[in-house]
C-alpha positions as CSV (number, residue, x, y, z in Angstrom):
1,X,162.8,-9.9,-64.8
2,X,166.4,-9.0,-64.0
3,X,167.6,-11.8,-66.3
4,X,165.4,-10.5,-69.1
5,X,166.8,-6.9,-68.8
6,X,170.4,-8.2,-68.5
7,X,170.0,-10.4,-71.6
8,X,168.4,-7.6,-73.6
9,X,171.3,-5.4,-72.9
10,X,173.4,-7.4,-75.4
11,X,171.6,-5.4,-78.2
12,X,172.4,-2.0,-76.7
13,X,173.9,0.3,-79.3
14,X,173.2,-2.1,-82.2
15,X,171.1,-1.0,-85.2
16,X,167.5,-2.4,-85.6
17,X,167.4,-5.8,-87.2
18,X,170.8,-6.9,-85.7
19,X,170.7,-10.7,-85.3
20,X,171.9,-11.5,-81.8
21,X,170.5,-14.3,-79.7
22,X,168.9,-12.8,-76.5
23,X,168.1,-15.1,-73.6
24,X,169.3,-18.3,-72.0
25,X,170.7,-20.9,-74.5
26,X,168.7,-24.0,-73.9
27,X,170.3,-26.0,-76.8
28,X,173.9,-25.6,-77.9
29,X,173.3,-27.3,-81.3
30,X,170.6,-26.6,-83.9
31,X,168.6,-29.5,-85.1
32,X,166.5,-29.2,-88.3
33,X,163.7,-31.5,-89.6
34,X,161.6,-31.3,-92.7
35,X,158.1,-32.8,-92.8
36,X,156.7,-32.5,-96.3
37,X,153.1,-33.7,-96.9
38,X,150.3,-33.8,-99.4
39,X,147.1,-35.8,-99.6
40,X,148.2,-39.5,-99.1
41,X,152.0,-38.8,-98.9
42,X,154.2,-37.8,-96.0
43,X,157.9,-37.4,-96.0
44,X,159.9,-36.7,-92.8
45,X,163.7,-36.5,-92.6
46,X,166.4,-34.4,-90.8
47,X,168.4,-31.9,-92.8
48,X,171.9,-30.4,-92.2
49,X,171.4,-27.2,-94.0
50,X,168.4,-24.9,-94.6
51,X,169.4,-24.9,-98.2
52,X,168.0,-28.4,-98.5
53,X,164.5,-26.9,-98.1
54,X,164.8,-25.1,-101.5
55,X,164.0,-28.3,-103.3
56,X,160.4,-28.1,-102.0
57,X,159.7,-24.6,-103.2
58,X,158.6,-25.7,-106.6
59,X,156.1,-28.3,-105.2
60,X,152.5,-27.9,-104.2
61,X,152.9,-29.8,-101.0
62,X,153.0,-28.3,-97.5
63,X,156.5,-28.2,-96.1
64,X,156.9,-28.0,-92.4
65,X,160.4,-27.1,-91.2
66,X,161.2,-27.5,-87.5
67,X,164.3,-25.7,-86.2
68,X,165.2,-26.7,-82.6
69,X,167.9,-24.6,-80.9
70,X,168.5,-20.9,-81.6
71,X,172.2,-20.7,-80.7
72,X,173.3,-20.8,-84.4
73,X,172.4,-17.3,-85.6
74,X,173.6,-18.2,-89.1
75,X,170.7,-20.6,-89.6
76,X,168.1,-17.9,-88.8
77,X,169.9,-15.5,-91.1
78,X,169.9,-18.0,-93.9
79,X,166.2,-18.6,-93.6
80,X,165.6,-14.9,-94.0
81,X,167.9,-14.7,-97.0
82,X,166.3,-17.7,-98.9
83,X,162.7,-16.9,-98.1
84,X,162.6,-13.1,-98.0
85,X,161.8,-12.8,-94.3
86,X,161.9,-9.3,-92.9
87,X,165.0,-8.6,-90.8
88,X,163.0,-7.4,-87.8
89,X,161.1,-10.7,-87.8
90,X,164.5,-12.6,-87.6
91,X,165.5,-10.3,-84.8
92,X,162.3,-11.2,-82.9
93,X,162.9,-14.9,-83.4
94,X,166.3,-14.7,-81.7
95,X,164.9,-12.6,-78.9
96,X,163.4,-15.2,-76.5
97,X,161.8,-12.6,-74.2
98,X,159.1,-11.6,-76.8
99,X,155.6,-10.9,-75.8
100,X,153.1,-13.0,-77.7
101,X,152.1,-11.2,-80.9
102,X,151.0,-11.6,-84.6
103,X,152.4,-9.7,-87.5
104,X,151.3,-9.6,-91.1
105,X,153.6,-9.1,-94.0
106,X,153.1,-9.1,-97.7
107,X,154.0,-12.8,-98.3
108,X,154.4,-14.2,-94.8
109,X,152.9,-14.2,-91.4
110,X,154.8,-14.1,-88.1
111,X,153.5,-15.6,-84.8
112,X,155.4,-15.8,-81.6
113,X,154.2,-17.0,-78.2
114,X,155.4,-18.9,-75.1
115,X,154.8,-22.6,-74.6
116,X,154.3,-23.3,-70.8
117,X,155.3,-26.8,-69.6
118,X,154.9,-27.9,-65.9
119,X,157.9,-29.2,-64.1
120,X,156.9,-32.6,-62.6
121,X,159.2,-32.4,-59.5
122,X,157.5,-29.4,-57.8
123,X,155.1,-27.0,-59.4
124,X,157.2,-24.7,-61.5
125,X,156.9,-23.7,-65.1
126,X,159.3,-24.3,-68.0
127,X,159.0,-21.4,-70.5
128,X,159.9,-22.0,-74.1
129,X,159.4,-19.5,-76.9
130,X,158.0,-20.8,-80.1
131,X,158.0,-18.7,-83.3
132,X,156.1,-19.5,-86.5
133,X,156.6,-18.3,-90.0
134,X,153.7,-19.0,-92.3
135,X,154.2,-18.8,-96.0
136,X,152.2,-20.1,-99.0
137,X,153.6,-23.6,-98.9
138,X,156.0,-23.4,-95.9
139,X,155.6,-23.3,-92.2
140,X,158.8,-22.7,-90.1
141,X,158.7,-23.4,-86.4
142,X,161.6,-22.1,-84.3
143,X,162.0,-23.7,-80.9
144,X,164.6,-23.0,-78.1
145,X,165.2,-26.7,-77.4
146,X,164.7,-30.2,-78.6
147,X,161.7,-32.1,-77.1
148,X,158.7,-34.2,-78.1
149,X,156.1,-31.4,-77.8
150,X,155.2,-31.4,-81.5
151,X,155.3,-35.1,-82.0
152,X,151.5,-35.6,-81.5
153,X,151.0,-33.2,-84.5
154,X,153.6,-35.1,-86.6
155,X,151.7,-38.4,-85.7
156,X,148.4,-36.8,-86.8
157,X,149.9,-35.9,-90.1
158,X,151.2,-39.4,-90.6
159,X,148.0,-41.1,-89.6
160,X,145.7,-38.7,-91.4
161,X,143.2,-40.2,-93.8
162,X,143.5,-37.2,-96.1
163,X,141.7,-34.4,-94.3
164,X,144.7,-32.9,-92.5
165,X,147.1,-33.4,-95.4
166,X,144.7,-31.8,-97.8
167,X,144.6,-28.5,-95.9
168,X,147.0,-25.7,-96.2
169,X,149.7,-24.0,-94.1
170,X,147.1,-22.0,-92.2
171,X,145.6,-25.1,-90.8
172,X,149.0,-26.4,-89.8
173,X,149.7,-23.1,-88.0
174,X,146.3,-23.4,-86.3
175,X,147.1,-27.0,-85.1
176,X,150.4,-25.8,-83.6
177,X,148.7,-22.9,-81.8
178,X,146.0,-25.2,-80.5
179,X,148.6,-27.6,-79.1
180,X,150.4,-24.7,-77.4
181,X,147.3,-23.2,-75.9
182,X,145.9,-26.6,-74.8
183,X,149.2,-27.4,-73.1
184,X,148.1,-24.7,-70.6
185,X,145.3,-26.9,-69.4
186,X,147.8,-29.5,-68.2
187,X,149.6,-26.6,-66.4
188,X,146.3,-25.6,-64.8
189,X,145.6,-29.2,-63.6
190,X,149.1,-29.3,-62.0
191,X,148.4,-25.9,-60.4
192,X,145.1,-27.1,-59.1
193,X,146.7,-30.1,-57.4
194,X,149.3,-27.9,-55.8
195,X,146.9,-25.3,-54.6
196,X,144.4,-27.9,-53.3
197,X,147.2,-29.7,-51.4
198,X,148.4,-26.4,-49.9
199,X,144.9,-25.4,-48.9
200,X,144.4,-28.8,-47.1
201,X,147.7,-28.4,-45.2
202,X,146.9,-24.8,-44.3
203,X,143.4,-25.7,-42.9
204,X,144.3,-28.9,-41.1
205,X,147.6,-28.0,-39.5
206,X,149.5,-25.2,-37.9
207,X,150.7,-22.6,-40.5
208,X,154.5,-22.7,-41.1
209,X,156.9,-20.3,-42.8
210,X,157.4,-22.8,-45.5
211,X,153.7,-22.5,-46.4
212,X,154.1,-18.7,-46.6
213,X,157.1,-19.1,-49.0
214,X,155.1,-21.6,-51.1
215,X,152.1,-19.2,-51.4
216,X,154.4,-16.4,-52.4
217,X,156.2,-18.6,-54.9
218,X,152.9,-19.6,-56.5
219,X,151.8,-16.0,-56.7
220,X,155.0,-15.0,-58.4
221,X,154.7,-17.9,-60.8
222,X,151.1,-16.9,-61.6
223,X,152.2,-13.4,-62.5
224,X,154.7,-14.8,-65.0
225,X,152.1,-17.2,-66.4
226,X,149.5,-14.4,-66.8
227,X,152.2,-12.2,-68.5
228,X,152.7,-14.8,-71.3
229,X,149.2,-16.2,-71.6
230,X,147.1,-13.0,-71.6
231,X,148.4,-11.6,-74.9
232,X,147.4,-14.9,-76.7
233,X,143.8,-13.7,-76.8
234,X,144.8,-10.5,-78.5
235,X,147.1,-12.5,-80.9
236,X,144.2,-14.7,-82.0
237,X,141.9,-11.7,-82.4
238,X,144.4,-10.1,-84.8
239,X,144.6,-13.4,-86.8
240,X,140.8,-13.4,-87.1
241,X,140.9,-9.8,-88.4
242,X,143.7,-10.6,-90.8
243,X,142.8,-10.2,-94.5
244,X,145.8,-12.0,-95.8
245,X,145.3,-14.7,-98.4
246,X,147.5,-17.0,-96.3
247,X,144.6,-17.5,-93.8
248,X,141.6,-19.2,-95.4
249,X,138.2,-18.1,-94.2
250,X,137.4,-21.8,-93.4
251,X,140.2,-21.7,-90.8
252,X,138.5,-18.9,-88.8
253,X,136.2,-21.3,-87.1
254,X,139.2,-23.2,-85.7
255,X,141.0,-20.1,-84.6
256,X,137.9,-19.0,-82.7
257,X,138.0,-22.3,-80.9
258,X,141.6,-21.7,-79.9
259,X,140.6,-18.2,-78.8
260,X,137.9,-19.7,-76.5
261,X,140.4,-22.1,-75.0
262,X,142.8,-19.1,-74.3
263,X,140.0,-17.2,-72.6
264,X,139.2,-20.2,-70.4
265,X,142.9,-20.5,-69.4
266,X,143.1,-16.8,-68.6
267,X,139.9,-17.0,-66.5
268,X,141.3,-20.0,-64.6
269,X,144.5,-18.2,-63.9
270,X,142.6,-15.2,-62.5
271,X,140.5,-17.5,-60.3
272,X,143.6,-19.2,-58.9
273,X,145.2,-15.9,-58.2
274,X,142.1,-15.0,-56.1
275,X,142.4,-18.4,-54.3
276,X,146.0,-17.8,-53.5
277,X,145.2,-14.3,-52.2
278,X,142.5,-16.0,-50.0
279,X,145.1,-18.6,-48.7
280,X,147.5,-15.8,-47.9
281,X,144.7,-14.1,-45.9
282,X,143.9,-17.3,-44.1
283,X,147.6,-17.8,-43.3
284,X,147.8,-14.2,-41.8
285,X,144.5,-14.7,-40.0
286,X,145.6,-18.0,-38.5
287,X,149.0,-16.7,-37.4
288,X,147.2,-13.6,-35.9
289,X,144.7,-15.8,-34.0
290,X,147.4,-18.0,-32.7
291,X,149.3,-14.9,-31.4
292,X,146.0,-13.6,-29.9
293,X,145.5,-16.9,-28.0
294,X,149.1,-16.6,-26.6
295,X,148.5,-13.0,-25.7
296,X,145.2,-13.9,-24.0
297,X,146.9,-16.5,-21.8
298,X,149.7,-14.1,-20.9
299,X,147.1,-11.4,-20.1
300,X,145.2,-13.8,-17.9
301,X,148.3,-14.7,-15.9
302,X,149.2,-11.0,-15.6
303,X,145.7,-10.1,-14.4
304,X,145.9,-12.8,-11.8
305,X,149.3,-11.9,-10.5
306,X,148.7,-8.1,-10.4
307,X,146.6,-8.2,-7.2
308,X,148.9,-10.8,-5.7
309,X,151.9,-8.6,-6.5
310,X,150.0,-5.6,-5.0
311,X,149.4,-7.5,-1.7
312,X,153.0,-8.8,-1.6
313,X,154.3,-5.3,-2.3
314,X,152.4,-3.8,0.6
315,X,153.5,-6.3,3.2
316,X,157.0,-6.3,1.8
317,X,157.4,-2.7,2.9
318,X,159.6,-2.0,6.0
319,X,157.2,0.1,8.0
320,X,157.3,-0.4,11.8
321,X,153.6,0.1,12.5
322,X,151.8,-2.7,10.5
323,X,149.5,-4.4,13.0
324,X,148.8,-7.4,10.6
325,X,152.4,-8.5,11.0
326,X,151.8,-9.2,14.7
327,X,148.6,-11.3,14.1
328,X,148.8,-15.0,14.7
329,X,146.7,-15.9,11.6
330,X,148.2,-13.3,9.3
331,X,150.4,-15.7,7.3
332,X,147.6,-18.3,6.7
333,X,145.2,-15.5,5.9
334,X,147.6,-14.1,3.3
335,X,147.9,-17.5,1.6
336,X,144.2,-17.9,1.7
337,X,143.9,-14.6,-0.1
338,X,146.6,-15.7,-2.6
339,X,144.4,-18.8,-3.5
340,X,141.0,-17.1,-3.3
341,X,141.8,-14.1,-5.5
342,X,143.0,-16.2,-8.6
343,X,140.0,-18.6,-8.1
344,X,137.5,-15.7,-8.1
345,X,139.2,-14.1,-11.1
346,X,139.1,-17.3,-13.1
347,X,135.4,-17.8,-12.4
348,X,134.8,-14.2,-13.4
349,X,136.8,-14.6,-16.7
350,X,134.8,-17.8,-17.5
351,X,131.5,-16.0,-17.0
352,X,132.6,-13.2,-19.3
353,X,133.8,-15.8,-21.8
354,X,137.3,-14.4,-21.8
355,X,138.6,-18.0,-21.4
């Protein structure tokens, strides 16, 4: 959270629409790829300048432009100049701390949300902001870094028998949203494995401080996950209410399916948050019970030695007239009392089920 506030301070004092990259730079260079397709034809190739996309404006094909790496602000600015994108949209693309949202403009749609990827080493989440610009024949995707996340969609386009490639930009946007939302299920599976392992260790062994740190770390991670996943449901609801010609009515059924997936993810996150709260309560209860056991043993020892200390205190006084000190069997009798009193107390504690 502190990092987000510190990064956003770069824009302090600047007018609205100022193009400044906000957030951690995950990729120093900007890589651009064009995938142009129509029924029965797919053309994929990298480009060096966004101006090369102008050649596809006069065609009826769907042109998908993937821009990976947001460090080069001039590329984003050039996209806005060539395709008439609102300056505030360009500003949001460069601000990588955006809340998931959907905005409708006269000739384009803007979608921004977080892609959540699990870290394989130990459960942690890699957050990457993905922004989409949907135009009549163009879809721009802006990613923070280069990876293979969108390659399954590219493969689907290349192997399509005609159904995918015959649909418009709204269907491509749906496919990208579906991939991002479904990626959360992989995250949920990784979270389930981590929570299950932690629960087994907590119930089968003595609780340690490392377990407490792990529980607290998972709770903080869930707060962040919920922060970025929860608005997706609202985003999809706004897309379904959108009356723009850029979203065909036939695509609504697919968007509703993505919305159902988003709801399932949110419900899973809420359930795991409850599970972690339960684990924290188990940890606290186990530590408290362990402390109670220790206190019980110490109390038993104290209870046994209180009468012995009382007797020893009496006969340790330096009074002259203590007839017991002159008895022949006084010392053995005292030791017999020292043995008998603890034995009687232990039997009494056992009968009362205090031990």
